[in-house]
Structures are given as structure tokens and as C-alpha cells.
N, C-alpha and C positions, 0 to 999 in steps of 0.2 A: 683617333691618332694614326692608326695604320693607313687609313685613307689619305691623310695629310702626307705621310711619309712617301707613299707610293706615287701620289699625284705630284709631289715635290720632285721626286727623282725623274719622273717622266718629263715634266715641264722644264727642268734644269738642263736636260740633254738637248732639248729643242732650243733653249736660249743660248746654250754654248755654241751650237752650230750657227745660229743667226749672228752671234757676235764675232765669230772667228774671222770671217771675211772682212768685217769692219776693222778688227784689230790689225790685220795684215797691212791694210792701207795706212792706217794711223801710225803704225810703228815703222814701216819701211818707206812709204811715200811722204810721211809727215803731213798728211792731208786729212782734214776732217771732212770726209766724204758724205755730205748730207743727202746725196742722191742714192746712198746705199739702199735705202728703203725701196727705191724704184726697181732694183734687181729683184727684191722680194715680191713686190707687187706684180711685175711683169712675169716672173717665174710662175706664179700662181695662175695667171691668166693664160699663159702659153700652155701650161699643163691642162687647164680647163678646156681650151680650144681644141687641142689635139686629142685628148682622151674622151671628153664628154660631147663635144660638138661634132668632131670628125670621126669619132668611134675607133680611134687607133688604140693599140695596146697601151696599158698604163706605163710600161717601161719605156715605150717610145715617147710618150708624153713627158715623162720625167727627164729623159735624155735630151729631148728638144728644149725643155725649159732651161736645163743647165747650159746647153750650147748657146742659146740666145743670151743668157746672163753673161757668159764668158765673152761673147762678142760685144755686148754692151760695154763691158769693162775695158776691152781693148780700144774701142772707138772713143770712149770717154777720155782715156789717157792720151790718145793720139790727137784728138780734135780740141780738147778743152784743157786738160791738165798740163800737157807738155808746152803748149804755146803760152800758158800763163804761169809757168814755173818761176818761182821767185816772188810770187805775189799770192801768199796763202789766202788772204781775205777775198781776192778776186776769184780764186778757185772755189772757196766755200760758197760764195754767193752764186757762182755759176752752177755748181752742183745742186744747190737748193732750187734754183730756177728750173734746171733740167728735171728734177723730181716732180715739180708742179706741172711741167709740160707733159711728162709721161702720164701723170694722173689724168690730165685732160684727154690724152690720146686713148687711154683705156675707157674713159666715159664715152667717147665718140665710137669706139669699136664695139663695146659690150654693154653700154648703158650705165647709168649711175646706181641702179638697184643692186643690192647685195645678192650674191649667189652662193649656193651651197655646193662645196666641192665634195663629190662622192668619196667615201673612204677608199684609201688605197687597198686596204684589206678589211672587208666587212666582218662584223661579229664582235662578241664580247667574251672576255675570259675573267674568271675570278682569281685574284692573286691575294693570298692571306686574308680572305674575307672581303676584299675591296673589288668593286666592279671596274674593269679596265677594258677599253675597246682595243681590239687588235690593231686598229689604225694608229692610235697614239703610241702603242707598244712598238709597232713596226717603225714608226717615225723616230722614236727614241733610239732603237737599236741601229737604224740606218745613220742617225746622227753621230752615234759613237763610232761606227765603222769609218765614216768620213773624217771625223776628228782625228782618230788614231792614224789613218792613212796620211793625213796632212802632217801630223807630228813626225811620222816616219820619214816623209818627204823632206821636211825642213831640216831634220837632224841627220839624215842618212844619205843625202844626195849632194852632188857638187852644186847644183842650182840652189838647193835649200840652204846650204852653208853660205853661198854667195848672198842670198837674201838676208841672212843674219848679219853678214858683214856690212851690207848697205844700211841696214837698220841701225847699226852701231856708229858707223862713220862712212858716209858716202864718198868723201874725197879720199880717205884712206883706202877704201875698197877699190876705187878707180886706179890708184897708184899701184895696187897689188895685181892689177890686170882684170878686174871685174868690170863689166859694162853696166853701169847703173841704169841706163835707159832700157836695156834689154830686161834687166831684173824687174824694173818697175812695170814694164809691159806684162811680164809673166804674172807679177803680183796682182795687177788690176784684173787680168783674165781670171785668175784663181778666185779672187774676191767676188767677181761677178757670178761665177759658177756656184760658189758657196751660197751667195745671197739668193740666187734663184732656187737652189735645192731647199734652202730654208723656207723660201716662200711657198713651195708646194706643201711642205709639212705644216707650216704655220696656218695657211689657208684651210687645210683640212682639219686643223685643230679648232679654228675659230670660224671665219667665213671669208669669202672672197668679195672685196669691194675696192673701188678706186682709192679710198682713203686708208687702206690697210697698211700702207708703208710707214705711217707716222709712228705708231707704237713700237715696231721693231727697231726703228732708229733710236728712239729714246732708251729702249732696253740695251741696245748695243753700246751707246755712249756711256750708260751707267756701268755696264760690265767692264768696259775697257778702262774707264777712268779709275774705278775702284781696284781693278785687277792690276793695272800697271801697263805701260806701253811695252809692247814686244814680248809679253809673257803669256805663252800658251797655257801653262799650268795655272797662272793667275786668272786667266779668262775662264778656265774650267771651274776652278774653285769658286770664284765670285758668281758665275752663272748659277751654281748650286745654292749659294747663299741667297741670291735674289729670287730664284725660283721657289725655294722653301719659304722665304719671307712673304712672297705674294700669296702663296697657297694658304699659309697660316693666317694672314690678315683677312683673306676672303672667308675662311672657315670660322674664325674666332670673332672678328670684328664686323666688317662690312665690305662688300665688293667695291663700293665707291672709294674706299681708302687704299685700293690695291697698289697704286703707284706712289702714294705719299711717303711711305717709309723708305722706298728706294731713293727718292729725291733727298730725303734727310741723310741717308747713308752717303750719297755723293758729296753733299755739302760738308759732312763731317770728315770724310777722307781728304777732300781738297784742303781743308783747314789744317789737319794734323799731319798728313803725309801726301803732299801734292803729286809725287811720282807714282802714287798708287801703292797698294799693299805689297805687291810682288814686283814692282817696276824698279828700274835702275834710275839713279839721279842723272839728269841731263847737265852736261858741262858746256 
């Protein structure tokens, strides 16, 4: 039981970080960014290339991954999302196509074989009788630091409050003097950086492969739909619900059923509370 609790806490922090960037785009840009997983995949590969192939310090590899993710977010907004604004279906299809293209690019650059990302911090520690690697412990702590910093930014800065205003009513925010285009660009950059950071941690927790972007997208969609659009607190809480649910299913039932109960949870919430557990109703 203690192993389930500890592993659930660790996995939940990682899921919360992965879903946070997806939530920002979904709530502010009103876009289902199906290429979000590409940030995660590319972030993992950039870190692998810089730290393990070029031998650079791990902090440089991590910073490079976040920078590339943020740049991808900016370019995607400028070249794809903005020209297609007003046609959400076209945006969603385009982002999905982009994710497939990025997967092919990673295959060409690094091959299609899975790779092991060396731990950011090697070693194992015993916590309440449960074996925990320093790597996943560090990833969870870093995830929470990043999440809390994002929460402070959104709640405590002028730009963060402008992001909240745009998520509530873009036209109203524009009348109040907020530039929605600038806010959307910042949001896409932050989302890309968060996705890439999550990709480094996720790849070190699982493995690095060109198809690794699919599972995080499914997890992000589940967390955002169940938590509610625009709710950071909802994202955090539901990430823990899903994290504990998956760990419990794997430990008690079977690993093959890992994602089944998450899908059932999504369907149930969509039927009973379409705006999510902590989301506001759309008018």
C-alpha cells in the first residue's frame, strides 16, 4: 500500500506538469492542440542529443530542450494557428499532421529504435520502506517547482492576469486594452516550454521513442476534460486522481488495463458534468 501511495504521488506530479501546458492552450487559445505531444517528444530528444550525444552538462540539455519547445510553440502559433484562426477543426487537423511529421523527423534523425535516457540524478532512496529512484523523485520535485512558479505567474503578474482575462472573454479583454494576439503567443511559448520539460522527465521515467508523444496527449486530454477548462487547481487534483488510479490498477489488476479506467472516467464526467469537475460553464 505504501508503495502505491508513494508511486502515485510521484507519477501524479509528472502528469500534472505534462497536462499544464495543454490546459493553457485549451483554455486560452480554445484549441485542442493535438501536436502538444510533439513538444514532449522533441524535448526528450533534444535533451538526449545535447547531454548524452554531445556530452554537455545536464542543465544545458534541459535548458536547450525547454528553449526548443518554446520556439516550437511560437512558430506553431505564428505559422499555423494564427492563419487558421476561426476554423478550429482545421487547426486540430493541422496540429495532428504536424505531430506525425515531427515523429518522422525524429525517426530520420535518431532512428526508430527506443533509447534509454540516463537518469538526471542516479541512485535509489528508501522512502517509508518503498524503493524510489532519485531520478523520479527529482522529476517530481522539479515538476512541482515549475507548476507553483506557473501558478504564481498567472495569479501575480500583469501578463498572467491578462491570460486569465483572455481565457474568460477574448473580446472583452481586447476592449479592456489587452492584446489577445500577444497573450496567445506568450501562452503558446509557455506551453511549448512546459511540454518539453515534461518530455525530459517523462522520457527518463519511461523510455525515449518517436511514438512516445501519443500517451502524454491522451493523459493531458483526460486531465483537462475531467479537471475543467482553465482550472490549474482542477488540473492538479485530477492529475493526482488519474495518477493514483493508474498505479492502483497496475498493482492490483493488470498493467494492460492501465488506461481503461481513465477513459471510463472521461466518459462519465462528459455525461454528468461536461464543463469538468472544476471548470466554469461556457456561455
